[in-house]
C-alpha positions as CSV (number, residue, x, y, z in Angstrom):
1,M,-19.3,30.4,29.4
2,K,-19.4,26.6,30.0
3,T,-21.0,26.0,26.6
4,T,-18.3,28.1,24.9
5,F,-15.6,26.2,26.7
6,L,-17.1,22.8,26.0
7,G,-17.5,23.8,22.3
8,L,-13.8,24.8,22.2
9,I,-12.8,21.5,23.7
10,I,-14.8,19.6,21.1
11,I,-13.3,21.6,18.2
12,M,-9.8,21.1,19.5
13,A,-10.4,17.3,20.0
14,A,-11.8,17.1,16.4
15,Q,-8.8,18.9,15.0
16,W,-6.4,16.7,17.0
17,S,-8.2,13.6,15.7
18,F,-8.0,14.9,12.1
19,A,-4.3,15.6,12.5
20,Q,-3.7,12.1,13.9
21,D,-5.5,10.6,10.9
22,S,-3.7,12.8,8.5
23,A,-0.3,11.9,9.9
24,T,-1.2,8.2,9.8
25,E,-2.4,8.6,6.2
26,Q,0.9,10.2,5.2
27,E,2.8,7.4,7.0
28,I,0.9,4.8,5.0
29,I,1.4,6.6,1.7
30,Q,5.2,6.8,2.4
31,L,5.3,3.2,3.4
32,S,3.6,2.2,0.2
33,K,6.0,4.3,-1.9
34,N,8.9,2.6,0.0
35,K,7.4,-0.8,-0.7
36,W,7.3,-0.1,-4.5
37,Q,11.0,0.9,-4.3
38,W,11.9,-2.2,-2.3
39,M,10.0,-4.4,-4.7
40,S,11.9,-2.8,-7.6
41,D,15.2,-3.3,-5.8
42,K,14.2,-6.9,-5.1
43,N,14.9,-6.2,-1.4
44,V,13.2,-9.3,0.0
45,D,14.9,-8.8,3.5
46,V,13.1,-5.6,4.1
47,L,9.9,-6.8,2.4
48,S,9.8,-10.0,4.6
49,N,9.5,-7.7,7.6
50,L,6.8,-5.6,5.9
51,F,4.7,-8.5,4.6
52,H,2.5,-10.2,7.2
53,E,3.2,-14.0,7.3
54,K,-0.5,-14.6,6.4
55,A,-0.6,-11.9,3.7
56,V,-2.3,-12.6,0.3
57,F,-1.2,-11.3,-3.1
58,V,-3.7,-11.2,-6.0
59,H,-2.3,-10.8,-9.5
60,M,-3.6,-11.2,-13.0
61,G,-2.2,-14.7,-13.1
62,G,-3.4,-15.9,-9.7
63,S,-3.1,-15.5,-5.9
64,W,-0.7,-16.7,-3.3
65,G,0.9,-16.1,0.1
66,T,3.9,-14.2,1.4
67,E,6.5,-16.9,0.9
68,Q,5.7,-17.4,-2.7
69,E,5.5,-13.6,-3.3
70,L,9.0,-13.1,-1.8
71,N,10.4,-16.0,-3.9
72,I,8.9,-14.5,-7.0
73,I,10.5,-11.2,-6.3
74,K,13.8,-12.7,-5.3
75,S,14.0,-14.9,-8.4
76,G,12.9,-12.1,-10.8
77,G,9.8,-14.1,-11.8
78,I,8.1,-10.8,-11.6
79,W,10.3,-7.7,-11.4
80,Y,8.3,-4.7,-10.3
81,K,10.6,-2.4,-12.2
82,K,8.8,0.9,-11.8
83,A,5.5,2.0,-10.5
84,D,4.3,5.4,-11.7
85,I,1.8,6.5,-9.1
86,H,-1.0,8.8,-10.3
87,K,-3.5,8.8,-7.6
88,V,-3.5,7.7,-3.9
89,S,-6.2,7.5,-1.3
90,V,-6.1,6.1,2.3
91,N,-8.9,5.0,4.6
92,I,-8.2,4.2,8.2
93,I,-10.5,1.9,10.1
94,D,-9.3,1.3,13.7
95,H,-5.9,-0.5,13.3
96,T,-6.3,-1.1,9.5
97,A,-5.3,1.1,6.6
98,I,-6.7,0.6,3.1
99,L,-4.7,2.3,0.5
100,L,-5.7,2.6,-3.2
101,N,-3.1,3.4,-5.8
102,R,-3.8,4.1,-9.5
103,I,-0.5,3.2,-11.1
104,D,1.1,2.4,-14.4
105,L,3.4,-0.6,-13.6
106,L,6.5,-1.3,-15.7
107,A,7.3,-4.9,-14.9
108,V,9.3,-7.8,-16.3
109,V,7.2,-10.9,-16.3
110,G,8.6,-14.2,-17.7
111,G,11.4,-12.2,-19.4
112,N,9.0,-9.8,-21.2
113,E,8.8,-6.1,-20.2
114,V,5.2,-5.0,-20.0
115,T,3.4,-1.9,-18.8
116,N,-0.1,-2.1,-17.4
117,P,-2.5,0.3,-15.7
118,F,-3.7,-1.0,-12.3
119,E,-5.8,0.0,-9.4
120,V,-3.9,-1.5,-6.6
121,T,-5.4,-2.2,-3.2
122,E,-3.0,-2.5,-0.2
123,V,-4.3,-3.4,3.2
124,Y,-2.1,-2.7,6.2
125,I,-2.7,-3.8,9.8
126,K,-1.0,-2.2,12.8
127,Q,0.4,-4.9,15.1
128,N,2.7,-4.1,18.1
129,G,3.2,-0.6,16.8
130,N,4.3,-1.6,13.3
131,W,2.4,-1.6,10.0
132,K,2.2,-5.0,8.2
133,L,1.0,-5.5,4.7
134,G,-1.9,-8.0,4.9
135,S,-3.1,-7.9,1.2
136,L,-1.8,-6.6,-2.1
137,S,-4.3,-6.9,-5.0
138,F,-3.9,-5.7,-8.6
139,T,-6.9,-4.9,-10.7
140,R,-6.0,-4.2,-14.4
141,L,-7.7,-1.1,-15.8
142,M,-8.7,-0.4,-19.4
143,I,-7.2,3.1,-19.2
144,R,-3.9,4.6,-18.2
145,G,-3.5,6.1,-14.8
146,E,-3.2,9.7,-15.9
147,E,-6.5,9.7,-17.9
């Protein structure tokens, strides 16, 4: 009887842990979707609360910090017009979430509208109960996201 009860407790704990991870994964996926919309809308007020002050942003043309990324978004230097998301995965490690997006990004860069397929890595860190973006990195792919 004790063995059955202990086994039931272990199964329930595992299910609860999985449910917690699944809820956190969904929270991160939604936060990422919101981020793409805020970037499209050039909503730097909301983004400045999401981006950690020490965050790094890696693009095809270089890498920089939060202040420069916000200035680029605000000025329209890069307008993240629309991200078509084809595939998403999330890994949670303690208070860190690593999200991978396979996207086709329609952007305006230097006045030119371009579409590129990317694998985007987003790293979120939970601080004081809030998720902060610590890194956003674009890797250009040779194939479109749906392939």
